[in-house]
C-alpha positions as CSV (number, residue, x, y, z in Angstrom):
1,M,-16.3,25.2,31.2
2,M,-15.9,26.1,27.6
3,M,-12.9,24.0,27.1
4,N,-14.7,20.9,28.4
5,T,-17.7,21.4,26.2
6,N,-15.0,21.6,23.2
7,R,-13.6,18.1,24.4
8,N,-16.9,16.8,24.6
9,N,-17.8,17.9,21.2
10,L,-14.5,16.4,19.7
11,E,-15.1,13.2,21.5
12,Q,-18.4,12.5,20.0
13,S,-17.4,14.0,16.6
14,P,-17.9,11.4,13.6
15,I,-14.5,11.7,13.0
16,M,-13.5,10.5,16.7
17,A,-16.1,7.7,16.6
18,Y,-14.4,6.5,13.4
19,F,-11.0,6.4,14.8
20,K,-12.2,4.4,18.0
21,W,-14.1,2.1,15.8
22,Y,-10.8,1.7,13.7
23,R,-8.6,1.1,16.4
24,Y,-11.2,-1.6,17.9
25,C,-11.1,-3.2,14.6
26,S,-7.0,-3.3,14.1
27,N,-6.7,-4.5,17.9
28,T,-9.1,-7.4,17.5
29,Y,-9.2,-8.2,14.0
30,P,-5.5,-6.9,12.6
31,I,-5.4,-9.3,9.5
32,R,-9.0,-8.7,8.3
33,T,-8.7,-5.1,8.8
34,N,-5.5,-4.5,7.1
35,L,-7.2,-6.9,4.2
36,V,-10.1,-4.6,3.9
37,Q,-8.4,-1.5,4.0
38,T,-5.4,-2.4,1.5
39,G,-7.8,-3.7,-1.0
40,L,-9.7,-0.7,-1.1
41,L,-7.0,1.7,-1.2
42,F,-5.3,-0.5,-4.0
43,G,-8.6,0.1,-5.8
44,F,-8.6,3.5,-5.1
45,G,-5.0,3.4,-6.7
46,D,-5.9,2.1,-9.7
47,F,-9.1,4.4,-10.4
48,M,-6.6,7.2,-9.7
49,A,-4.4,5.8,-12.3
50,Q,-7.0,5.6,-14.8
51,S,-8.8,8.9,-14.2
52,A,-5.8,11.2,-13.1
53,I,-2.9,9.6,-15.1
54,E,-4.3,7.5,-18.2
55,K,-6.7,10.3,-18.4
56,R,-9.9,8.0,-18.8
57,K,-13.2,9.8,-18.8
58,S,-15.8,8.3,-16.2
59,D,-17.5,6.0,-19.1
60,E,-14.3,4.7,-20.1
61,I,-12.9,3.5,-16.6
62,D,-12.3,-0.5,-16.9
63,W,-14.0,-1.5,-13.3
64,L,-13.0,-4.9,-13.6
65,R,-9.4,-3.8,-13.7
66,T,-10.2,-1.8,-10.6
67,V,-11.6,-4.6,-8.9
68,R,-8.7,-7.0,-10.0
69,Y,-6.3,-4.8,-8.6
70,A,-8.1,-4.1,-5.3
71,S,-8.1,-7.9,-4.9
72,I,-4.4,-8.0,-5.2
73,G,-4.5,-5.5,-2.3
74,C,-6.4,-8.1,-0.5
75,A,-3.7,-10.3,-0.8
76,V,-0.8,-7.6,0.1
77,G,-2.6,-6.5,3.2
78,P,-2.2,-9.8,5.4
79,T,1.2,-10.3,4.2
80,L,2.1,-6.6,5.3
81,S,0.7,-7.3,8.7
82,M,2.7,-10.6,9.0
83,W,6.1,-8.8,7.7
84,Y,6.0,-6.1,10.6
85,K,5.7,-8.3,13.0
86,T,8.5,-10.2,11.5
87,L,10.3,-7.0,11.8
88,D,9.2,-6.2,15.2
89,R,11.3,-9.3,16.1
90,L,14.5,-7.5,15.2
91,G,13.4,-5.6,18.4
92,T,10.9,-2.6,19.2
93,K,13.4,0.1,20.3
94,N,13.5,3.3,18.6
95,S,17.4,3.2,18.2
96,I,19.2,4.5,15.1
97,S,20.9,1.1,14.6
98,L,17.7,-1.1,15.0
99,V,15.5,1.1,12.8
100,T,18.3,1.3,10.1
101,K,18.3,-2.5,10.2
102,K,14.5,-2.6,9.7
103,I,14.4,-0.4,6.7
104,L,17.5,-2.2,5.4
105,V,15.8,-5.5,5.5
106,D,12.2,-4.1,4.9
107,Q,13.9,-2.5,1.4
108,L,16.3,-5.4,0.5
109,F,13.9,-8.2,0.9
110,A,10.3,-7.2,1.4
111,S,10.2,-4.2,-1.2
112,P,11.6,-6.2,-4.3
113,I,9.2,-9.2,-3.8
114,I,6.1,-7.1,-3.1
115,N,6.5,-4.7,-6.0
116,G,7.5,-7.7,-8.4
117,A,4.5,-9.9,-6.9
118,V,2.0,-7.0,-7.5
119,M,3.4,-6.0,-11.1
120,I,2.9,-9.8,-11.9
121,M,-0.6,-10.5,-10.2
122,S,-1.5,-7.5,-12.1
123,R,-0.6,-8.6,-15.3
124,V,-2.0,-12.2,-14.6
125,F,-5.4,-11.1,-13.5
126,S,-5.5,-9.1,-16.5
127,G,-4.9,-12.3,-18.9
128,D,-1.5,-11.8,-20.0
129,E,0.8,-15.0,-20.6
130,W,4.5,-15.0,-19.5
131,P,6.0,-13.5,-22.4
132,Q,3.9,-10.5,-21.8
133,I,4.5,-10.4,-18.4
134,Q,8.0,-10.7,-18.8
135,N,8.1,-8.0,-21.5
136,K,6.1,-5.7,-18.8
137,L,8.6,-6.7,-16.0
138,E,11.8,-5.9,-18.3
139,D,10.6,-2.5,-19.0
140,N,9.2,-1.3,-15.9
141,Y,10.6,-3.4,-12.9
142,M,13.7,-1.6,-12.6
143,K,12.0,1.9,-12.8
144,V,9.6,1.2,-10.0
145,M,12.7,-0.1,-7.8
146,L,14.4,3.0,-8.4
147,T,11.2,4.8,-7.7
148,S,10.8,3.0,-4.7
149,Y,13.8,3.5,-2.9
150,L,13.3,7.2,-3.5
151,I,10.4,7.3,-1.3
152,W,10.1,4.2,1.3
153,P,12.9,4.7,3.2
154,A,12.1,7.9,4.2
155,V,8.6,6.8,4.8
156,Q,9.7,3.8,6.9
157,A,11.8,5.6,8.8
158,F,9.1,7.6,10.3
159,N,6.8,4.4,10.3
160,F,9.5,2.7,12.5
161,T,10.4,5.5,14.7
162,I,6.8,7.7,15.6
163,V,4.1,5.0,14.4
164,P,2.7,2.4,16.6
165,Q,3.1,-1.0,15.5
166,Q,-0.6,-1.7,15.1
167,Y,-1.3,1.4,12.6
168,R,2.0,1.0,10.4
169,V,0.1,-1.0,7.3
170,L,-2.6,1.8,7.8
171,M,0.3,4.6,7.8
172,V,1.9,2.8,4.7
173,Q,-1.6,2.5,3.0
174,I,-2.1,6.0,3.3
175,V,1.3,6.9,1.7
176,S,0.4,4.2,-0.8
177,L,-2.7,6.1,-2.0
178,A,0.2,7.7,-4.1
179,W,2.6,4.5,-4.7
180,N,-0.5,2.5,-5.8
181,T,-1.5,5.0,-8.4
182,Y,1.8,4.6,-9.9
183,L,2.2,1.0,-9.3
184,S,-1.2,0.5,-11.2
185,Y,0.0,2.5,-14.1
186,M,3.3,0.9,-14.3
187,S,1.7,-2.6,-14.2
188,V,-1.2,-2.4,-15.8
189,G,-1.8,1.1,-17.4
190,G,1.6,2.4,-18.4
191,G,4.8,1.5,-20.2
192,K,6.0,-0.1,-23.6
193,S,4.5,-3.6,-23.1
194,E,0.9,-2.9,-22.8
195,Q,0.1,-3.9,-26.2
196,T,2.7,-6.8,-26.5
C-alpha cells in the first residue's frame, strides 16, 4: 500500500508533469520544441560566459549579446533535429560499427560547420565586419575544434546508444550548457581579436 502511495506521489509531482509535457511537445512539435529549448540554453550559456568566465557583475551583463546568442540557438535547434534524423538514415541499430559511423559523420561534417557557423553568426550579430570575423576565427577556431573533439565523440557515443531519438537534441543541449558557455566566450567574449 505504501509503495503505491509513493508511486502515485511521484507520478503527480511537478517534475513528472514537466516530463510528460515535454514528451508531448517533443513528439507533437519537435522542431518548435528544439527551437525554443536550444534558444534558451544558448542564451543561458552566454549569460554564464559573461558572469562566470568574464566575471561581469550583474549590472555589466550585456543582455543584448545574450539575446543575440539565444537567437543563434533558435537557428541551431531545428538544424540539429533534422541532422539527427539524417544520421538515423544510416541505421538505427546500436551496433559498434553503426555508432562509430554516426560519430565520425557527425564529428567530421556537422561539428566543424556548426561550430564555425555559431562563431561567425555571433560576430555578425555583434556588428563585426569580415576582417574582424576572420581574425577571431584565425585566433580561436582551431582551439574550439580541438576542444570539441575532446568532448563530443564521447557524448555522441552515449547519445547514439542510450538516448531515444526524440531526446537526442535535448541530451546534446544539456551537455551544451557548458559548451555554449565556452563557445560564447571563444566567439564573443574571449580571444585575441576582441578589440580588433
